[in-house]
DSSP file (Angstrom, degrees, kcal/mol; ACC not computed):
  #  RESIDUE AA STRUCTURE BP1 BP2  ACC     N-H-->O    O-->H-N    N-H-->O    O-->H-N    TCO  KAPPA ALPHA  PHI   PSI    X-CA   Y-CA   Z-CA
    1    1 A X              0   0    0      0, 0.0     2,-0.1     0, 0.0     0, 0.0   0.000 360.0 360.0 360.0 137.6    0.0    0.0    0.0
    2    2 A X     >  -     0   0    0      1,-0.1     4,-2.3     4,-0.0     5,-0.2  -0.346 360.0-104.3 -83.0 167.7    1.4    3.4   -0.9
    3    3 A X  H  > S+     0   0    0      1,-0.2     4,-2.6     2,-0.2     5,-0.2   0.870 118.2  52.4 -59.8 -42.4    1.8    6.3    1.6
    4    4 A X  H  > S+     0   0    0      1,-0.2     4,-2.1     2,-0.2    -1,-0.2   0.912 111.4  47.0 -63.1 -42.4   -1.2    8.3    0.4
    5    5 A X  H  > S+     0   0    0      2,-0.2     4,-2.2     1,-0.2    -1,-0.2   0.898 112.2  50.3 -66.2 -40.4   -3.5    5.2    0.8
    6    6 A X  H  X S+     0   0    0     -4,-2.3     4,-2.3     2,-0.2    -2,-0.2   0.917 110.6  48.9 -64.7 -42.9   -2.1    4.5    4.2
    7    7 A X  H  X S+     0   0    0     -4,-2.6     4,-2.5     1,-0.2    -1,-0.2   0.899 110.0  52.8 -62.7 -39.6   -2.6    8.0    5.4
    8    8 A X  H  X S+     0   0    0     -4,-2.1     4,-2.3    -5,-0.2    -2,-0.2   0.906 109.0  49.0 -62.2 -42.4   -6.2    7.9    4.0
    9    9 A X  H  X S+     0   0    0     -4,-2.2     4,-2.3     2,-0.2    -1,-0.2   0.900 111.1  50.1 -64.1 -41.2   -6.9    4.8    6.0
   10   10 A X  H  X S+     0   0    0     -4,-2.3     4,-2.9     2,-0.2    -2,-0.2   0.910 109.9  50.5 -63.1 -42.1   -5.5    6.3    9.2
   11   11 A X  H  X S+     0   0    0     -4,-2.5     4,-2.6     2,-0.2    -2,-0.2   0.916 110.1  49.9 -62.8 -43.4   -7.6    9.4    8.7
   12   12 A X  H  X S+     0   0    0     -4,-2.3     4,-1.1     2,-0.2    -1,-0.2   0.920 112.4  48.0 -60.0 -43.6  -10.8    7.3    8.2
   13   13 A X  H >X S+     0   0    0     -4,-2.3     3,-0.6     2,-0.2     4,-0.6   0.934 112.1  48.2 -63.9 -46.5   -9.9    5.3   11.3
   14   14 A X  H >< S+     0   0    0     -4,-2.9     3,-1.2     1,-0.3    -1,-0.2   0.906 109.4  53.5 -61.5 -41.7   -9.3    8.5   13.4
   15   15 A X  H 3< S+     0   0    0     -4,-2.6    -1,-0.3     1,-0.2    -2,-0.2   0.748 105.7  54.9 -65.3 -22.2  -12.6   10.0   12.1
   16   16 A X  H << S+     0   0    0     -4,-1.1    -1,-0.2    -3,-0.6    -2,-0.2   0.585  83.1 112.3 -86.8  -9.9  -14.4    6.9   13.3
   17   17 A X    <<  +     0   0    0     -3,-1.2    -3,-0.0    -4,-0.6     3,-0.0  -0.376  30.4 165.5 -67.7 138.6  -13.2    7.1   16.9
   18   18 A X        +     0   0    0     -2,-0.1     2,-0.6     0, 0.0    -1,-0.1   0.455  44.0 103.5-125.9 -11.1  -15.7    8.0   19.5
   19   19 A X     >  -     0   0    0      1,-0.2     4,-2.0     2,-0.0     3,-0.3  -0.661  58.1-154.9 -79.7 115.0  -13.8    7.1   22.7
   20   20 A X  H  > S+     0   0    0     -2,-0.6     4,-2.3     1,-0.2    -1,-0.2   0.812  92.1  58.5 -61.3 -30.2  -12.6   10.3   24.3
   21   21 A X  H  > S+     0   0    0      2,-0.2     4,-2.3     1,-0.2    -1,-0.2   0.925 107.2  46.1 -64.8 -43.8   -9.7    8.5   26.1
   22   22 A X  H  > S+     0   0    0     -3,-0.3     4,-2.5     2,-0.2    -2,-0.2   0.912 112.7  50.4 -65.1 -42.1   -8.3    7.3   22.8
   23   23 A X  H  X S+     0   0    0     -4,-2.0     4,-2.1     1,-0.2    -1,-0.2   0.907 110.3  50.1 -62.2 -41.4   -8.7   10.8   21.3
   24   24 A X  H  X S+     0   0    0     -4,-2.3     4,-1.9     2,-0.2    -1,-0.2   0.901 110.4  49.9 -63.8 -41.2   -6.9   12.3   24.3
   25   25 A X  H  X S+     0   0    0     -4,-2.3     4,-2.0     2,-0.2    -2,-0.2   0.908 109.5  51.0 -65.3 -41.3   -4.1    9.8   24.0
   26   26 A X  H  X S+     0   0    0     -4,-2.5     4,-2.5     1,-0.2    -1,-0.2   0.884 108.8  52.4 -62.6 -38.0   -3.7   10.6   20.2
   27   27 A X  H  X S+     0   0    0     -4,-2.1     4,-1.9     2,-0.2    -1,-0.2   0.883 106.1  53.6 -65.3 -37.6   -3.5   14.3   21.0
   28   28 A X  H  X S+     0   0    0     -4,-1.9     4,-0.7     2,-0.2    -2,-0.2   0.923 111.0  46.4 -60.6 -43.8   -0.8   13.6   23.6
   29   29 A X  H >< S+     0   0    0     -4,-2.0     3,-1.0     1,-0.2    -2,-0.2   0.928 111.1  52.0 -63.7 -45.2    1.2   11.8   20.9
   30   30 A X  H 3< S+     0   0    0     -4,-2.5    -1,-0.2     1,-0.2    -2,-0.2   0.843 109.8  49.5 -61.5 -34.4    0.6   14.6   18.4
   31   31 A X  H 3< S+     0   0    0     -4,-1.9    -1,-0.2    -5,-0.1    -2,-0.2   0.567  85.0 108.0 -86.0  -9.0    1.8   17.3   20.8
   32   32 A X    <<  -     0   0    0     -3,-1.0     3,-0.3    -4,-0.7    -3,-0.0  -0.430  59.5-150.9 -68.1 142.9    5.0   15.6   21.7
   33   33 A X  S    S+     0   0    0      1,-0.2     2,-0.4    -2,-0.1    -1,-0.1   0.819  89.3  32.2 -82.9 -32.5    8.1   17.2   20.3
   34   34 A X  S    S+     0   0    0      2,-0.0     2,-0.6     0, 0.0    -1,-0.2  -0.718  73.3 166.5-129.4  83.4   10.2   14.1   20.1
   35   35 A X        -     0   0    0     -2,-0.4     2,-0.8    -3,-0.3    -6,-0.0  -0.872  19.5-161.9-102.1 121.7    8.0   11.0   19.5
   36   36 A X     >  -     0   0    0     -2,-0.6     4,-2.4     1,-0.2     5,-0.2  -0.851   5.1-172.6-103.2  97.9    9.9    7.8   18.5
   37   37 A X  H  > S+     0   0    0     -2,-0.8     4,-2.7     1,-0.2     5,-0.2   0.896  82.2  53.0 -60.2 -43.7    7.2    5.7   16.9
   38   38 A X  H  > S+     0   0    0      1,-0.2     4,-2.1     2,-0.2    -1,-0.2   0.923 111.9  45.5 -58.9 -45.8    9.4    2.6   16.6
   39   39 A X  H  > S+     0   0    0      1,-0.2     4,-2.6     2,-0.2    -1,-0.2   0.916 114.1  48.1 -64.8 -44.3   10.4    2.7   20.3
   40   40 A X  H  X S+     0   0    0     -4,-2.4     4,-2.7     2,-0.2    -1,-0.2   0.875 109.9  53.1 -64.9 -37.6    6.8    3.3   21.4
   41   41 A X  H  X S+     0   0    0     -4,-2.7     4,-1.9    -5,-0.2    -1,-0.2   0.932 111.9  44.8 -62.5 -46.2    5.6    0.4   19.2
   42   42 A X  H  X S+     0   0    0     -4,-2.1     4,-1.8    -5,-0.2    -2,-0.2   0.924 113.9  49.5 -64.3 -44.6    8.1   -2.0   20.7
   43   43 A X  H  X S+     0   0    0     -4,-2.6     4,-1.7     1,-0.2    -2,-0.2   0.904 110.3  50.8 -62.1 -42.0    7.3   -0.8   24.3
   44   44 A X  H  X S+     0   0    0     -4,-2.7     4,-1.2     1,-0.2    -1,-0.2   0.869 108.2  52.7 -63.4 -37.8    3.6   -1.2   23.7
   45   45 A X  H  X S+     0   0    0     -4,-1.9     4,-0.5     1,-0.2    -1,-0.2   0.860 109.1  49.1 -67.0 -35.5    4.1   -4.7   22.4
   46   46 A X  H >< S+     0   0    0     -4,-1.8     3,-0.6     1,-0.2    -1,-0.2   0.829 106.3  56.4 -73.9 -31.7    6.0   -5.7   25.5
   47   47 A X  H 3< S+     0   0    0     -4,-1.7    -1,-0.2     1,-0.2    -2,-0.2   0.812 103.5  55.1 -68.5 -29.5    3.4   -4.2   27.9
   48   48 A X  H 3<        0   0    0     -4,-1.2    -1,-0.2     1,-0.2    -2,-0.2   0.684 360.0 360.0 -77.1 -17.5    0.7   -6.4   26.3
   49   49 A X    <<        0   0    0     -3,-0.6    -1,-0.2    -4,-0.5    -2,-0.1   0.477 360.0 360.0 -75.7 360.0    2.7   -9.6   27.0
């Protein structure tokens, strides 16, 4: 899937969100100055185990 299509899918998903907690968490991520997605992804995967 190309980048434009992936961004479009993400936008659709975000627009479908209704849970205020998830929206608040996404806003926290958006407002961070130094967000390392790879590191957060790995950390999140380990927390679920």
